[in-house]
KERO-202473 format. One record per atom (N, C-alpha, C): x, y, z; residue number from 1; residue in three letters; atom name. Coordinates in steps of 0.02 Angstrom, whole numbers, plus 50000, padded with zeros to 5 digits. Example, Ala and Ser with C-alpha at 12.3 -4.5 7.8 and 13.67 -1.06 7.14 Angstrom:
BEGIN
SITE      X      Y      Z  num  residuo  atomo
SITE  50660  49716  50390    1      ALA      N
SITE  50615  49775  50390    1      ALA     CA
SITE  50660  49835  50390    1      ALA      C
SITE  50642  49888  50354    2      SER      N
SITE  50684  49947  50357    2      SER     CA
SITE  50645  50002  50394    2      SER      C
END
This chain:
BEGIN
SITE      X      Y      Z  num  residuo  atomo
SITE  54145  51778  57576    1      UNK      N
SITE  54183  51814  57579    1      UNK     CA
SITE  54176  51836  57652    1      UNK      C
SITE  54223  51857  57700    2      UNK      N
SITE  54234  51923  57736    2      UNK     CA
SITE  54237  51958  57715    2      UNK      C
SITE  54226  52043  57747    3      UNK      N
SITE  54228  52100  57736    3      UNK     CA
SITE  54271  52102  57769    3      UNK      C
SITE  54337  52154  57760    4      UNK      N
SITE  54401  52172  57795    4      UNK     CA
SITE  54384  52234  57824    4      UNK      C
SITE  54391  52239  57913    5      UNK      N
SITE  54395  52285  57970    5      UNK     CA
SITE  54458  52299  57951    5      UNK      C
SITE  54469  52357  57907    6      UNK      N
SITE  54543  52374  57942    6      UNK     CA
SITE  54525  52417  58016    6      UNK      C
SITE  54596  52396  58037    7      UNK      N
SITE  54582  52431  58077    7      UNK     CA
SITE  54648  52502  58121    7      UNK      C
SITE  54645  52546  58146    8      UNK      N
SITE  54726  52597  58137    8      UNK     CA
SITE  54781  52551  58212    8      UNK      C
SITE  54842  52554  58149    9      UNK      N
SITE  54889  52514  58215    9      UNK     CA
SITE  54911  52563  58273    9      UNK      C
SITE  54922  52487  58324   10      UNK      N
SITE  54922  52510  58402   10      UNK     CA
SITE  54979  52551  58401   10      UNK      C
SITE  55001  52589  58427   11      UNK      N
SITE  55084  52624  58422   11      UNK     CA
SITE  55075  52641  58486   11      UNK      C
SITE  55153  52621  58512   12      UNK      N
SITE  55197  52619  58576   12      UNK     CA
SITE  55184  52699  58578   12      UNK      C
SITE  55160  52752  58650   13      UNK      N
SITE  55146  52810  58666   13      UNK     CA
SITE  55230  52845  58638   13      UNK      C
SITE  55238  52877  58612   14      UNK      N
SITE  55314  52913  58601   14      UNK     CA
SITE  55319  52948  58653   14      UNK      C
SITE  55304  52941  58709   15      UNK      N
SITE  55345  52983  58746   15      UNK     CA
SITE  55355  52925  58819   15      UNK      C
SITE  55416  52945  58825   16      UNK      N
SITE  55450  52908  58888   16      UNK     CA
SITE  55410  52889  58939   16      UNK      C
SITE  55403  52832  59012   17      UNK      N
SITE  55368  52849  59046   17      UNK     CA
SITE  55429  52883  59113   17      UNK      C
SITE  55403  52917  59160   18      UNK      N
SITE  55488  52923  59197   18      UNK     CA
SITE  55472  52933  59262   18      UNK      C
SITE  55476  52827  59244   19      UNK      N
SITE  55472  52790  59305   19      UNK     CA
SITE  55513  52736  59253   19      UNK      C
SITE  55549  52766  59214   20      UNK      N
SITE  55579  52714  59168   20      UNK     CA
SITE  55643  52668  59198   20      UNK      C
SITE  55636  52605  59176   21      UNK      N
SITE  55683  52561  59204   21      UNK     CA
SITE  55751  52603  59199   21      UNK      C
SITE  55805  52591  59223   22      UNK      N
SITE  55899  52587  59192   22      UNK     CA
SITE  55949  52550  59216   22      UNK      C
SITE  55952  52506  59194   23      UNK      N
SITE  55966  52459  59177   23      UNK     CA
SITE  56070  52454  59152   23      UNK      C
SITE  56111  52433  59199   24      UNK      N
SITE  56156  52454  59191   24      UNK     CA
SITE  56216  52395  59154   24      UNK      C
SITE  56209  52379  59115   25      UNK      N
SITE  56247  52322  59081   25      UNK     CA
SITE  56349  52331  59066   25      UNK      C
SITE  56361  52369  59110   26      UNK      N
SITE  56441  52341  59141   26      UNK     CA
SITE  56456  52286  59144   26      UNK      C
SITE  56415  52209  59191   27      UNK      N
SITE  56427  52154  59195   27      UNK     CA
SITE  56406  52115  59105   27      UNK      C
SITE  56368  52136  59069   28      UNK      N
SITE  56368  52112  59034   28      UNK     CA
SITE  56416  52117  58985   28      UNK      C
SITE  56447  52169  58985   29      UNK      N
SITE  56507  52207  58955   29      UNK     CA
SITE  56598  52172  58987   29      UNK      C
SITE  56592  52173  59048   30      UNK      N
SITE  56638  52121  59065   30      UNK     CA
SITE  56650  52028  59046   30      UNK      C
SITE  56559  52010  59043   31      UNK      N
SITE  56603  51935  59027   31      UNK     CA
SITE  56569  51959  58968   31      UNK      C
SITE  56584  51993  58921   32      UNK      N
SITE  56605  51983  58844   32      UNK     CA
SITE  56655  51968  58828   32      UNK      C
SITE  56709  52041  58885   33      UNK      N
SITE  56781  52046  58852   33      UNK     CA
SITE  56792  51985  58884   33      UNK      C
SITE  56771  51954  58947   34      UNK      N
SITE  56831  51893  58971   34      UNK     CA
SITE  56817  51814  58897   34      UNK      C
SITE  56754  51824  58892   35      UNK      N
SITE  56711  51776  58857   35      UNK     CA
SITE  56783  51813  58771   35      UNK      C
SITE  56797  51855  58733   36      UNK      N
SITE  56829  51878  58691   36      UNK     CA
SITE  56924  51838  58713   36      UNK      C
SITE  56936  51849  58768   37      UNK      N
SITE  57011  51811  58794   37      UNK     CA
SITE  57005  51771  58815   37      UNK      C
SITE  56956  51706  58833   38      UNK      N
SITE  56950  51654  58853   38      UNK     CA
SITE  56958  51631  58777   38      UNK      C
SITE  56932  51653  58733   39      UNK      N
SITE  56939  51612  58650   39      UNK     CA
SITE  56975  51651  58624   39      UNK      C
SITE  57024  51706  58638   40      UNK      N
SITE  57088  51701  58576   40      UNK     CA
SITE  57123  51666  58608   40      UNK      C
SITE  57119  51653  58706   41      UNK      N
SITE  57173  51600  58714   41      UNK     CA
SITE  57141  51538  58671   41      UNK      C
SITE  57115  51514  58675   42      UNK      N
SITE  57099  51468  58639   42      UNK     CA
SITE  57107  51441  58602   42      UNK      C
SITE  57075  51483  58539   43      UNK      N
SITE  57109  51478  58489   43      UNK     CA
SITE  57201  51495  58487   43      UNK      C
SITE  57229  51529  58512   44      UNK      N
SITE  57283  51535  58524   44      UNK     CA
SITE  57343  51461  58509   44      UNK      C
SITE  57297  51445  58587   45      UNK      N
SITE  57292  51354  58591   45      UNK     CA
SITE  57313  51303  58533   45      UNK      C
SITE  57244  51326  58517   46      UNK      N
SITE  57220  51257  58474   46      UNK     CA
SITE  57286  51285  58388   46      UNK      C
SITE  57300  51343  58396   47      UNK      N
SITE  57349  51359  58337   47      UNK     CA
SITE  57417  51337  58335   47      UNK      C
SITE  57435  51333  58395   48      UNK      N
SITE  57512  51286  58402   48      UNK     CA
SITE  57501  51237  58424   48      UNK      C
SITE  57434  51189  58439   49      UNK      N
SITE  57438  51161  58424   49      UNK     CA
SITE  57422  51089  58365   49      UNK      C
SITE  57370  51128  58328   50      UNK      N
SITE  57377  51109  58251   50      UNK     CA
SITE  57463  51108  58215   50      UNK      C
SITE  57503  51162  58238   51      UNK      N
SITE  57565  51166  58202   51      UNK     CA
SITE  57638  51113  58219   51      UNK      C
SITE  57614  51095  58306   52      UNK      N
SITE  57620  51069  58335   52      UNK     CA
SITE  57640  50977  58335   52      UNK      C
SITE  57569  50960  58304   53      UNK      N
SITE  57548  50889  58309   53      UNK     CA
SITE  57576  50866  58270   53      UNK      C
SITE  57620  50866  58202   54      UNK      N
SITE  57641  50843  58130   54      UNK     CA
SITE  57694  50801  58176   54      UNK      C
SITE  57734  50843  58219   55      UNK      N
SITE  57782  50834  58276   55      UNK     CA
SITE  57774  50758  58289   55      UNK      C
SITE  57727  50742  58308   56      UNK      N
SITE  57692  50654  58330   56      UNK     CA
SITE  57716  50660  58424   56      UNK      C
SITE  57700  50705  58440   57      UNK      N
SITE  57755  50690  58503   57      UNK     CA
SITE  57670  50707  58542   57      UNK      C
SITE  57709  50673  58644   58      UNK      N
SITE  57653  50672  58656   58      UNK     CA
SITE  57619  50720  58689   58      UNK      C
SITE  57542  50683  58719   59      UNK      N
SITE  57486  50759  58699   59      UNK     CA
SITE  57528  50780  58779   59      UNK      C
SITE  57542  50785  58827   60      UNK      N
SITE  57553  50828  58868   60      UNK     CA
SITE  57619  50870  58837   60      UNK      C
SITE  57673  50836  58818   61      UNK      N
SITE  57726  50874  58814   61      UNK     CA
SITE  57714  50923  58768   61      UNK      C
SITE  57660  50893  58730   62      UNK      N
SITE  57615  50955  58648   62      UNK     CA
SITE  57563  51007  58697   62      UNK      C
SITE  57535  51006  58740   63      UNK      N
SITE  57522  51058  58782   63      UNK     CA
SITE  57569  51101  58815   63      UNK      C
SITE  57620  51080  58838   64      UNK      N
SITE  57658  51104  58871   64      UNK     CA
SITE  57702  51158  58827   64      UNK      C
SITE  57702  51133  58793   65      UNK      N
SITE  57742  51177  58723   65      UNK     CA
SITE  57715  51205  58688   65      UNK      C
SITE  57647  51197  58685   66      UNK      N
SITE  57581  51270  58676   66      UNK     CA
SITE  57570  51314  58717   66      UNK      C
SITE  57592  51296  58814   67      UNK      N
SITE  57543  51354  58853   67      UNK     CA
SITE  57610  51403  58854   67      UNK      C
SITE  57695  51340  58834   68      UNK      N
SITE  57725  51378  58855   68      UNK     CA
SITE  57750  51451  58767   68      UNK      C
SITE  57722  51443  58733   69      UNK      N
SITE  57705  51500  58673   69      UNK     CA
SITE  57652  51549  58690   69      UNK      C
SITE  57605  51526  58712   70      UNK      N
SITE  57559  51558  58730   70      UNK     CA
SITE  57580  51597  58779   70      UNK      C
SITE  57582  51589  58873   71      UNK      N
SITE  57594  51615  58929   71      UNK     CA
SITE  57648  51653  58929   71      UNK      C
SITE  57673  51710  58942   72      UNK      N
SITE  57723  51749  58958   72      UNK     CA
SITE  57775  51717  59022   72      UNK      C
SITE  57810  51716  59002   73      UNK      N
SITE  57870  51668  59054   73      UNK     CA
SITE  57877  51707  59096   73      UNK      C
SITE  57879  51683  59167   74      UNK      N
SITE  57893  51738  59221   74      UNK     CA
SITE  57952  51737  59234   74      UNK      C
SITE  57998  51793  59272   75      UNK      N
SITE  58061  51787  59283   75      UNK     CA
SITE  58109  51733  59319   75      UNK      C
SITE  58123  51680  59337   76      UNK      N
SITE  58145  51619  59341   76      UNK     CA
SITE  58205  51655  59373   76      UNK      C
SITE  58229  51606  59413   77      UNK      N
SITE  58305  51564  59426   77      UNK     CA
SITE  58300  51512  59461   77      UNK      C
SITE  58348  51510  59408   78      UNK      N
SITE  58373  51403  59418   78      UNK     CA
SITE  58430  51409  59445   78      UNK      C
SITE  58438  51376  59523   79      UNK      N
SITE  58497  51356  59531   79      UNK     CA
SITE  58495  51276  59559   79      UNK      C
SITE  58567  51274  59579   80      UNK      N
SITE  58565  51201  59611   80      UNK     CA
SITE  58572  51199  59682   80      UNK      C
SITE  58548  51107  59690   81      UNK      N
SITE  58527  51096  59757   81      UNK     CA
SITE  58571  51068  59770   81      UNK      C
SITE  58613  51082  59850   82      UNK      N
SITE  58669  51061  59864   82      UNK     CA
SITE  58691  51068  59936   82      UNK      C
SITE  58602  51064  59962   83      UNK      N
SITE  58600  51028  60032   83      UNK     CA
SITE  58603  50973  60040   83      UNK      C
SITE  58611  50956  60105   84      UNK      N
SITE  58617  50872  60134   84      UNK     CA
SITE  58575  50841  60150   84      UNK      C
SITE  58490  50872  60147   85      UNK      N
SITE  58453  50830  60165   85      UNK     CA
SITE  58415  50799  60076   85      UNK      C
SITE  58437  50799  59994   86      UNK      N
SITE  58428  50778  59925   86      UNK     CA
SITE  58490  50724  59934   86      UNK      C
SITE  58443  50680  59911   87      UNK      N
SITE  58497  50611  59893   87      UNK     CA
SITE  58541  50619  59819   87      UNK      C
SITE  58488  50688  59780   88      UNK      N
SITE  58556  50676  59740   88      UNK     CA
SITE  58539  50750  59713   88      UNK      C
SITE  58591  50773  59688   89      UNK      N
SITE  58611  50853  59683   89      UNK     CA
SITE  58556  50890  59612   89      UNK      C
SITE  58522  50911  59608   90      UNK      N
SITE  58476  50939  59548   90      UNK     CA
SITE  58476  50992  59525   90      UNK      C
SITE  58428  51014  59479   91      UNK      N
SITE  58417  51074  59452   91      UNK     CA
SITE  58355  51072  59504   91      UNK      C
SITE  58343  51162  59534   92      UNK      N
SITE  58263  51184  59558   92      UNK     CA
SITE  58286  51220  59495   92      UNK      C
SITE  58173  51268  59510   93      UNK      N
SITE  58199  51345  59483   93      UNK     CA
SITE  58120  51352  59544   93      UNK      C
SITE  58160  51420  59538   94      UNK      N
SITE  58119  51459  59569   94      UNK     CA
SITE  58069  51536  59559   94      UNK      C
SITE  58024  51516  59547   95      UNK      N
SITE  57970  51602  59497   95      UNK     CA
SITE  57960  51641  59557   95      UNK      C
SITE  57969  51681  59521   96      UNK      N
SITE  57935  51748  59566   96      UNK     CA
SITE  57878  51772  59539   96      UNK      C
END
């Protein structure tokens, strides 16, 4: 059987070094905020897609409707095209 040799613990010094390293965490906070915003948008899109999925719509139309439900609508101006350069008169939408 070996003898037990208790040693005093090796603690770190309580007095901080005068040239201690200073770390700026601003970029980390911005990354966390950006990730949180992306997660919230992703979560909202998933909820809308899950809600609309039973309607058995096409995937593209489903995603367009999901984005329209989540993203704010810009102020749009809808006008008729009356120019002679177009073969058929249709509606165009100009967003500002």
